[in-house]
PyMOL commands that place a pseudoatom at each C-alpha (Angstrom):
pseudoatom trace, name=CA, resn=MET, resi=1, chain=A, elem=C, hetatm=0, pos=[67.451, 133.225, 241.577]
pseudoatom trace, name=CA, resn=SER, resi=2, chain=A, elem=C, hetatm=0, pos=[67.811, 133.028, 245.493]
pseudoatom trace, name=CA, resn=GLU, resi=3, chain=A, elem=C, hetatm=0, pos=[66.378, 130.235, 247.726]
pseudoatom trace, name=CA, resn=LYS, resi=4, chain=A, elem=C, hetatm=0, pos=[62.777, 129.723, 247.187]
pseudoatom trace, name=CA, resn=GLU, resi=5, chain=A, elem=C, hetatm=0, pos=[62.303, 132.643, 244.926]
pseudoatom trace, name=CA, resn=ASP, resi=6, chain=A, elem=C, hetatm=0, pos=[59.510, 132.547, 242.507]
pseudoatom trace, name=CA, resn=PHE, resi=7, chain=A, elem=C, hetatm=0, pos=[60.232, 133.142, 238.761]
pseudoatom trace, name=CA, resn=SER, resi=8, chain=A, elem=C, hetatm=0, pos=[60.330, 136.868, 237.702]
pseudoatom trace, name=CA, resn=GLU, resi=9, chain=A, elem=C, hetatm=0, pos=[57.391, 138.462, 235.820]
pseudoatom trace, name=CA, resn=GLU, resi=10, chain=A, elem=C, hetatm=0, pos=[59.610, 139.183, 232.543]
pseudoatom trace, name=CA, resn=THR, resi=11, chain=A, elem=C, hetatm=0, pos=[60.974, 135.521, 232.815]
pseudoatom trace, name=CA, resn=LEU, resi=12, chain=A, elem=C, hetatm=0, pos=[57.191, 134.094, 232.788]
pseudoatom trace, name=CA, resn=GLU, resi=13, chain=A, elem=C, hetatm=0, pos=[56.213, 136.619, 230.071]
pseudoatom trace, name=CA, resn=HIS, resi=14, chain=A, elem=C, hetatm=0, pos=[59.289, 135.552, 228.046]
pseudoatom trace, name=CA, resn=ILE, resi=15, chain=A, elem=C, hetatm=0, pos=[58.443, 131.771, 228.463]
pseudoatom trace, name=CA, resn=SER, resi=16, chain=A, elem=C, hetatm=0, pos=[54.785, 132.175, 227.712]
pseudoatom trace, name=CA, resn=LYS, resi=17, chain=A, elem=C, hetatm=0, pos=[55.460, 134.186, 224.380]
pseudoatom trace, name=CA, resn=LEU, resi=18, chain=A, elem=C, hetatm=0, pos=[57.892, 131.316, 223.287]
pseudoatom trace, name=CA, resn=ALA, resi=19, chain=A, elem=C, hetatm=0, pos=[55.020, 128.916, 224.024]
pseudoatom trace, name=CA, resn=LEU, resi=20, chain=A, elem=C, hetatm=0, pos=[52.494, 131.004, 222.554]
pseudoatom trace, name=CA, resn=LEU, resi=21, chain=A, elem=C, hetatm=0, pos=[50.573, 131.068, 225.909]
pseudoatom trace, name=CA, resn=ASP, resi=22, chain=A, elem=C, hetatm=0, pos=[47.909, 133.910, 226.966]
pseudoatom trace, name=CA, resn=LEU, resi=23, chain=A, elem=C, hetatm=0, pos=[48.217, 133.489, 230.685]
pseudoatom trace, name=CA, resn=SER, resi=24, chain=A, elem=C, hetatm=0, pos=[45.828, 135.375, 233.343]
pseudoatom trace, name=CA, resn=GLU, resi=25, chain=A, elem=C, hetatm=0, pos=[47.457, 136.798, 236.379]
pseudoatom trace, name=CA, resn=GLU, resi=26, chain=A, elem=C, hetatm=0, pos=[46.246, 134.055, 238.316]
pseudoatom trace, name=CA, resn=GLU, resi=27, chain=A, elem=C, hetatm=0, pos=[47.757, 131.373, 236.282]
pseudoatom trace, name=CA, resn=LYS, resi=28, chain=A, elem=C, hetatm=0, pos=[51.162, 133.217, 236.222]
pseudoatom trace, name=CA, resn=ASN, resi=29, chain=A, elem=C, hetatm=0, pos=[51.193, 133.199, 239.938]
pseudoatom trace, name=CA, resn=LYS, resi=30, chain=A, elem=C, hetatm=0, pos=[50.467, 129.650, 240.100]
pseudoatom trace, name=CA, resn=LEU, resi=31, chain=A, elem=C, hetatm=0, pos=[53.042, 128.843, 237.219]
pseudoatom trace, name=CA, resn=ALA, resi=32, chain=A, elem=C, hetatm=0, pos=[55.704, 130.949, 238.846]
pseudoatom trace, name=CA, resn=LYS, resi=33, chain=A, elem=C, hetatm=0, pos=[55.369, 128.884, 242.178]
pseudoatom trace, name=CA, resn=GLN, resi=34, chain=A, elem=C, hetatm=0, pos=[55.375, 125.593, 240.552]
pseudoatom trace, name=CA, resn=LEU, resi=35, chain=A, elem=C, hetatm=0, pos=[58.383, 126.443, 238.269]
pseudoatom trace, name=CA, resn=GLY, resi=36, chain=A, elem=C, hetatm=0, pos=[60.225, 127.505, 241.143]
pseudoatom trace, name=CA, resn=ASP, resi=37, chain=A, elem=C, hetatm=0, pos=[59.592, 124.539, 243.167]
pseudoatom trace, name=CA, resn=ILE, resi=38, chain=A, elem=C, hetatm=0, pos=[60.917, 122.603, 240.461]
pseudoatom trace, name=CA, resn=LEU, resi=39, chain=A, elem=C, hetatm=0, pos=[63.993, 124.592, 240.325]
pseudoatom trace, name=CA, resn=ASP, resi=40, chain=A, elem=C, hetatm=0, pos=[64.567, 123.991, 244.101]
pseudoatom trace, name=CA, resn=TYR, resi=41, chain=A, elem=C, hetatm=0, pos=[64.177, 120.174, 243.561]
pseudoatom trace, name=CA, resn=PHE, resi=42, chain=A, elem=C, hetatm=0, pos=[66.943, 120.486, 240.857]
pseudoatom trace, name=CA, resn=LYS, resi=43, chain=A, elem=C, hetatm=0, pos=[69.267, 122.620, 243.112]
pseudoatom trace, name=CA, resn=LYS, resi=44, chain=A, elem=C, hetatm=0, pos=[69.039, 119.914, 245.937]
pseudoatom trace, name=CA, resn=LEU, resi=45, chain=A, elem=C, hetatm=0, pos=[71.090, 117.817, 243.404]
pseudoatom trace, name=CA, resn=ASN, resi=46, chain=A, elem=C, hetatm=0, pos=[74.025, 120.491, 244.274]
pseudoatom trace, name=CA, resn=ASP, resi=47, chain=A, elem=C, hetatm=0, pos=[74.269, 118.860, 247.712]
pseudoatom trace, name=CA, resn=LEU, resi=48, chain=A, elem=C, hetatm=0, pos=[74.886, 115.486, 246.557]
pseudoatom trace, name=CA, resn=ASP, resi=49, chain=A, elem=C, hetatm=0, pos=[78.016, 113.989, 247.055]
pseudoatom trace, name=CA, resn=THR, resi=50, chain=A, elem=C, hetatm=0, pos=[78.814, 112.347, 243.545]
pseudoatom trace, name=CA, resn=SER, resi=51, chain=A, elem=C, hetatm=0, pos=[82.623, 112.354, 243.782]
pseudoatom trace, name=CA, resn=ASP, resi=52, chain=A, elem=C, hetatm=0, pos=[82.576, 108.415, 243.937]
pseudoatom trace, name=CA, resn=VAL, resi=53, chain=A, elem=C, hetatm=0, pos=[80.101, 108.027, 241.227]
pseudoatom trace, name=CA, resn=LYS, resi=54, chain=A, elem=C, hetatm=0, pos=[81.262, 106.863, 237.707]
pseudoatom trace, name=CA, resn=PRO, resi=55, chain=A, elem=C, hetatm=0, pos=[79.727, 108.625, 234.919]
pseudoatom trace, name=CA, resn=MET, resi=56, chain=A, elem=C, hetatm=0, pos=[77.486, 106.791, 232.515]
pseudoatom trace, name=CA, resn=THR, resi=57, chain=A, elem=C, hetatm=0, pos=[77.116, 106.926, 229.077]
pseudoatom trace, name=CA, resn=HIS, resi=58, chain=A, elem=C, hetatm=0, pos=[74.083, 104.696, 228.881]
pseudoatom trace, name=CA, resn=PRO, resi=59, chain=A, elem=C, hetatm=0, pos=[71.865, 103.202, 231.885]
pseudoatom trace, name=CA, resn=ILE, resi=60, chain=A, elem=C, hetatm=0, pos=[71.990, 99.747, 230.292]
pseudoatom trace, name=CA, resn=GLU, resi=61, chain=A, elem=C, hetatm=0, pos=[75.448, 98.348, 229.971]
pseudoatom trace, name=CA, resn=GLY, resi=62, chain=A, elem=C, hetatm=0, pos=[76.236, 96.522, 226.357]
pseudoatom trace, name=CA, resn=LEU, resi=63, chain=A, elem=C, hetatm=0, pos=[73.025, 97.889, 224.718]
pseudoatom trace, name=CA, resn=LYS, resi=64, chain=A, elem=C, hetatm=0, pos=[73.702, 98.664, 221.145]
pseudoatom trace, name=CA, resn=ASN, resi=65, chain=A, elem=C, hetatm=0, pos=[71.440, 100.710, 218.492]
pseudoatom trace, name=CA, resn=VAL, resi=66, chain=A, elem=C, hetatm=0, pos=[70.754, 98.296, 215.529]
pseudoatom trace, name=CA, resn=PHE, resi=67, chain=A, elem=C, hetatm=0, pos=[70.750, 100.268, 212.126]
pseudoatom trace, name=CA, resn=ARG, resi=68, chain=A, elem=C, hetatm=0, pos=[69.931, 98.906, 208.898]
pseudoatom trace, name=CA, resn=LYS, resi=69, chain=A, elem=C, hetatm=0, pos=[72.553, 99.308, 206.103]
pseudoatom trace, name=CA, resn=ASP, resi=70, chain=A, elem=C, hetatm=0, pos=[72.361, 102.649, 204.378]
pseudoatom trace, name=CA, resn=ILE, resi=71, chain=A, elem=C, hetatm=0, pos=[71.464, 101.615, 200.798]
pseudoatom trace, name=CA, resn=PRO, resi=72, chain=A, elem=C, hetatm=0, pos=[70.783, 104.346, 198.336]
pseudoatom trace, name=CA, resn=TRP, resi=73, chain=A, elem=C, hetatm=0, pos=[67.607, 103.743, 196.106]
pseudoatom trace, name=CA, resn=LYS, resi=74, chain=A, elem=C, hetatm=0, pos=[65.635, 105.396, 193.684]
pseudoatom trace, name=CA, resn=SER, resi=75, chain=A, elem=C, hetatm=0, pos=[63.191, 108.117, 195.426]
pseudoatom trace, name=CA, resn=LEU, resi=76, chain=A, elem=C, hetatm=0, pos=[60.024, 109.689, 193.827]
pseudoatom trace, name=CA, resn=SER, resi=77, chain=A, elem=C, hetatm=0, pos=[60.572, 112.282, 191.295]
pseudoatom trace, name=CA, resn=ASN, resi=78, chain=A, elem=C, hetatm=0, pos=[59.514, 115.747, 192.503]
pseudoatom trace, name=CA, resn=GLU, resi=79, chain=A, elem=C, hetatm=0, pos=[56.312, 115.596, 190.129]
pseudoatom trace, name=CA, resn=ASP, resi=80, chain=A, elem=C, hetatm=0, pos=[55.303, 112.299, 191.638]
pseudoatom trace, name=CA, resn=ALA, resi=81, chain=A, elem=C, hetatm=0, pos=[55.579, 113.377, 194.960]
pseudoatom trace, name=CA, resn=LEU, resi=82, chain=A, elem=C, hetatm=0, pos=[53.568, 116.783, 194.140]
pseudoatom trace, name=CA, resn=LYS, resi=83, chain=A, elem=C, hetatm=0, pos=[50.878, 115.044, 191.809]
pseudoatom trace, name=CA, resn=ASN, resi=84, chain=A, elem=C, hetatm=0, pos=[48.298, 114.450, 194.271]
pseudoatom trace, name=CA, resn=ALA, resi=85, chain=A, elem=C, hetatm=0, pos=[49.023, 117.774, 196.281]
pseudoatom trace, name=CA, resn=LYS, resi=86, chain=A, elem=C, hetatm=0, pos=[45.940, 120.132, 196.357]
pseudoatom trace, name=CA, resn=HIS, resi=87, chain=A, elem=C, hetatm=0, pos=[48.273, 123.174, 196.562]
pseudoatom trace, name=CA, resn=THR, resi=88, chain=A, elem=C, hetatm=0, pos=[51.862, 123.758, 195.128]
pseudoatom trace, name=CA, resn=LYS, resi=89, chain=A, elem=C, hetatm=0, pos=[54.078, 126.434, 194.127]
pseudoatom trace, name=CA, resn=ASP, resi=90, chain=A, elem=C, hetatm=0, pos=[57.468, 126.485, 192.302]
pseudoatom trace, name=CA, resn=GLY, resi=91, chain=A, elem=C, hetatm=0, pos=[57.800, 122.774, 192.684]
pseudoatom trace, name=CA, resn=TYR, resi=92, chain=A, elem=C, hetatm=0, pos=[57.056, 122.572, 196.499]
pseudoatom trace, name=CA, resn=PHE, resi=93, chain=A, elem=C, hetatm=0, pos=[53.909, 121.655, 198.848]
pseudoatom trace, name=CA, resn=LYS, resi=94, chain=A, elem=C, hetatm=0, pos=[52.252, 125.000, 199.705]
pseudoatom trace, name=CA, resn=THR, resi=95, chain=A, elem=C, hetatm=0, pos=[50.526, 125.369, 203.272]
pseudoatom trace, name=CA, resn=SER, resi=96, chain=A, elem=C, hetatm=0, pos=[49.014, 127.926, 205.129]
pseudoatom trace, name=CA, resn=LYS, resi=97, chain=A, elem=C, hetatm=0, pos=[51.090, 129.711, 207.788]
pseudoatom trace, name=CA, resn=VAL, resi=98, chain=A, elem=C, hetatm=0, pos=[51.491, 127.833, 211.101]
pseudoatom trace, name=CA, resn=VAL, resi=99, chain=A, elem=C, hetatm=0, pos=[53.895, 129.795, 213.042]
pseudoatom trace, name=CA, resn=LYS, resi=100, chain=A, elem=C, hetatm=0, pos=[52.984, 133.099, 214.628]
pseudoatom trace, name=CA, resn=LYS, resi=101, chain=A, elem=C, hetatm=0, pos=[55.733, 135.924, 215.165]
for i in range(1, 101): cmd.bond("trace and resi %d" % i, "trace and resi %d" % (i + 1))
show_as sticks, trace
zoom trace
């Protein structure tokens, strides 16, 4: 993508398909410009001299995650987990399809 170039129609079609969006032509034009502007801001980072910047692993020094001990315990049986389910099949929860192809 060259300087200040909008997204191609194919790229927008692909993104909208992945996001399950049905965009009008006006929305596609607006989105192409907005996404192009966002990429232009990121391209400005290439102009920065970061040779003296030490890489960080975390912005807050000394911060540590606190985890509980991983102690195994008895979990629900399959029958107990499914006993209040409205729809089951072959020992699993049964739901309607939620992802389109």
